MIDOSE-1310 file (N, C-alpha, C; in nm, 2 decimals, decimal comma, always signed):
residues 89
mlsm	-14,32/+0,57/-18,51/-14,35/+0,55/-18,37/-14,29/+0,41/-18,33; -14,21/+0,41/-18,23/-14,15/+0,29/-18,18/-14,24/+0,23/-18,07; -14,26/+0,10/-18,08/-14,34/+0,03/-17,98/-14,25/-0,06/-17,90; -14,29/-0,07/-17,78/-14,20/-0,15/-17,69/-14,24/-0,30/-17,71
kerv	-14,13/-0,38/-17,72/-14,15/-0,52/-17,74/-14,12/-0,59/-17,61; -14,19/-0,70/-17,59/-14,17/-0,78/-17,46/-14,12/-0,92/-17,50; -14,02/-0,96/-17,44/-13,96/-1,09/-17,47/-14,04/-1,20/-17,39; -14,09/-1,30/-17,46/-14,16/-1,41/-17,40/-14,11/-1,55/-17,45
tisv	-14,13/-1,65/-17,37/-14,10/-1,78/-17,41/-14,23/-1,86/-17,43; -14,24/-1,92/-17,55/-14,36/-2,00/-17,58/-14,33/-2,14/-17,62; -14,42/-2,23/-17,62/-14,41/-2,36/-17,67/-14,52/-2,38/-17,78; -14,48/-2,42/-17,89/-14,57/-2,45/-18,00/-14,54/-2,58/-18,07
erea	-14,64/-2,64/-18,13/-14,62/-2,76/-18,20/-14,53/-2,74/-18,32; -14,45/-2,84/-18,35/-14,36/-2,83/-18,46/-14,42/-2,78/-18,59; -14,54/-2,83/-18,62/-14,60/-2,80/-18,75/-14,63/-2,65/-18,76; -14,68/-2,59/-18,64/-14,71/-2,45/-18,64/-14,58/-2,37/-18,66
leia	-14,47/-2,41/-18,59/-14,34/-2,35/-18,60/-14,29/-2,35/-18,75; -14,31/-2,46/-18,81/-14,26/-2,47/-18,95/-14,34/-2,38/-19,05; -14,47/-2,35/-19,01/-14,54/-2,26/-19,09/-14,48/-2,12/-19,08; -14,45/-2,08/-18,96/-14,39/-1,95/-18,93/-14,25/-1,94/-19,00
raev	-14,17/-2,04/-18,99/-14,04/-2,05/-19,05/-14,05/-2,04/-19,20; -14,15/-2,10/-19,26/-14,17/-2,09/-19,40/-14,20/-1,95/-19,45; -14,28/-1,88/-19,36/-14,31/-1,74/-19,39/-14,18/-1,65/-19,40; -14,09/-1,68/-19,30/-13,97/-1,61/-19,30/-13,88/-1,64/-19,42
kage	-13,87/-1,77/-19,46/-13,80/-1,81/-19,57/-13,85/-1,75/-19,70; -13,98/-1,74/-19,71/-14,05/-1,69/-19,83/-14,04/-1,53/-19,84; -13,99/-1,47/-19,73/-13,98/-1,33/-19,73/-14,11/-1,26/-19,69; -14,20/-1,34/-19,63/-14,33/-1,28/-19,59/-14,32/-1,22/-19,45
apnl	-14,22/-1,25/-19,38/-14,19/-1,19/-19,25/-14,04/-1,18/-19,23; -13,99/-1,07/-19,17/-13,85/-1,05/-19,16/-13,78/-1,15/-19,06; -13,85/-1,20/-18,97/-13,80/-1,30/-18,87/-13,91/-1,38/-18,80; -13,87/-1,47/-18,73/-13,97/-1,56/-18,66/-14,06/-1,48/-18,57
saav	-14,00/-1,39/-18,49/-14,09/-1,31/-18,40/-14,19/-1,23/-18,48; -14,16/-1,17/-18,59/-14,25/-1,10/-18,67/-14,36/-1,19/-18,73; -14,32/-1,31/-18,76/-14,42/-1,41/-18,82/-14,52/-1,44/-18,71; -14,48/-1,47/-18,59/-14,57/-1,50/-18,48/-14,65/-1,38/-18,44
egal	-14,59/-1,26/-18,43/-14,67/-1,14/-18,40/-14,78/-1,12/-18,51; -14,74/-1,14/-18,63/-14,84/-1,12/-18,74/-14,96/-1,22/-18,73; -14,93/-1,34/-18,69/-15,04/-1,44/-18,67/-15,13/-1,40/-18,55; -15,07/-1,35/-18,44/-15,15/-1,30/-18,33/-15,23/-1,18/-18,37
rarg	-15,18/-1,09/-18,44/-15,26/-0,97/-18,49/-15,37/-1,01/-18,58; -15,34/-1,11/-18,67/-15,45/-1,16/-18,76/-15,56/-1,22/-18,68; -15,53/-1,30/-18,58/-15,63/-1,36/-18,50/-15,72/-1,25/-18,43; -15,65/-1,14/-18,38/-15,73/-1,04/-18,32/-15,82/-0,97/-18,42
ksqa	-15,77/-0,94/-18,54/-15,85/-0,88/-18,64/-15,97/-0,97/-18,68; -15,94/-1,10/-18,69/-16,05/-1,20/-18,72/-16,16/-1,19/-18,62; -16,12/-1,19/-18,49/-16,22/-1,18/-18,39/-16,30/-1,05/-18,39; -16,23/-0,94/-18,42/-16,30/-0,81/-18,43/-16,40/-0,82/-18,55
lrea	-16,36/-0,88/-18,66/-16,45/-0,89/-18,77/-16,57/-0,98/-18,74; -16,55/-1,09/-18,67/-16,67/-1,17/-18,63/-16,76/-1,09/-18,55; -16,71/-1,02/-18,45/-16,80/-0,94/-18,37/-16,87/-0,83/-18,44; -16,81/-0,77/-18,54/-16,87/-0,67/-18,63/-16,99/-0,73/-18,71
vela	-16,96/-0,85/-18,76/-17,07/-0,92/-18,84/-17,19/-0,95/-18,75; -17,16/-1,00/-18,62/-17,26/-1,03/-18,53/-17,35/-0,91/-18,50; -17,28/-0,79/-18,48/-17,36/-0,67/-18,45/-17,44/-0,63/-18,57; -17,38/-0,64/-18,69/-17,46/-0,60/-18,81/-17,58/-0,69/-18,82
eqeh	-17,56/-0,82/-18,80/-17,68/-0,91/-18,81/-17,78/-0,88/-18,71; -17,74/-0,84/-18,59/-17,84/-0,81/-18,49/-17,92/-0,69/-18,53; -17,86/-0,59/-18,59/-17,93/-0,47/-18,63/-18,00/-0,48/-18,76; -17,94/-0,55/-18,86/-18,00/-0,55/-19,00/-18,04/-0,69/-19,05
gpvs	-18,03/-0,79/-18,97/-18,06/-0,93/-19,02/-17,94/-1,00/-19,07; -17,96/-1,12/-19,11/-17,84/-1,20/-19,16/-17,77/-1,14/-19,28; -17,64/-1,16/-19,27/-17,55/-1,12/-19,39/-17,56/-1,23/-19,49; -17,58/-1,20/-19,61/-17,59/-1,30/-19,72/-17,45/-1,37/-19,74
qemk	-17,46/-1,49/-19,79/-17,33/-1,56/-19,83/-17,25/-1,48/-19,93; -17,32/-1,42/-20,03/-17,26/-1,34/-20,13/-17,18/-1,23/-20,07; -17,24/-1,16/-19,97/-17,17/-1,05/-19,90/-17,05/-1,09/-19,82; -17,07/-1,21/-19,76/-16,95/-1,26/-19,68/-16,84/-1,30/-19,77
ewai	-16,87/-1,36/-19,89/-16,76/-1,39/-19,99/-16,69/-1,27/-20,04; -16,77/-1,16/-20,07/-16,71/-1,04/-20,11/-16,62/-0,98/-20,00; -16,67/-0,98/-19,88/-16,59/-0,93/-19,77/-16,45/-1,00/-19,75; -16,46/-1,13/-19,77/-16,34/-1,22/-19,76/-16,24/-1,18/-19,87
relt	-16,29/-1,17/-19,99/-16,21/-1,13/-20,10/-16,14/-0,99/-20,08; -16,22/-0,90/-20,03/-16,17/-0,76/-20,01/-16,07/-0,76/-19,90; -16,09/-0,83/-19,79/-16,00/-0,84/-19,68/-15,87/-0,91/-19,72; -15,88/-1,01/-19,80/-15,76/-1,08/-19,85/-15,68/-0,99/-19,93
rasr	-15,75/-0,92/-20,02/-15,68/-0,82/-20,11/-15,61/-0,71/-20,03; -15,68/-0,65/-19,93/-15,62/-0,55/-19,85/-15,51/-0,60/-19,77; -15,52/-0,72/-19,72/-15,41/-0,78/-19,64/-15,28/-0,80/-19,72; -15,30/-0,84/-19,85/-15,19/-0,86/-19,94/-15,12/-0,73/-19,97
easf	-15,20/-0,62/-19,99/-15,15/-0,49/-20,02/-15,07/-0,44/-19,90; -15,13/-0,46/-19,78/-15,06/-0,41/-19,66/-14,93/-0,48/-19,64; -14,93/-0,61/-19,66/-14,81/-0,69/-19,65/-14,71/-0,65/-19,75; -14,75/-0,63/-19,87/-14,65/-0,59/-19,98/-14,59/-0,45/-19,94
stre	-14,67/-0,35/-19,90/-14,62/-0,22/-19,87/-14,53/-0,22/-19,75; -14,55/-0,31/-19,65/-14,46/-0,33/-19,54/-14,33/-0,38/-19,58; -14,33/-0,47/-19,67/-14,20/-0,53/-19,72/-14,12/-0,43/-19,80; -14,18/-0,33/-19,86/-14,11/-0,23/-19,94/-14,03/-0,13/-19,86
r	-14,07/-0,12/-19,73/-14,00/-0,02/-19,64/-13,86/-0,05/-19,62
């Protein structure tokens, strides 16, 4: 499925730009646009996760630190697997 891309002009601090360029150089993103898009998507996923935790805590009480650490490990693993499978295409 093709998605429509929109060209935009943005200004970012040099340090943030260097992080994105390093991702491209390391082969973690095919180009600068993809690195920036990935960061934006990650931010959206992070926000959705925070909201899910808040809802769970409202319904079931506080989430333990152990459970939070487990979730972070699993999300990191899943993210790495997804990133790896995307690079294989």
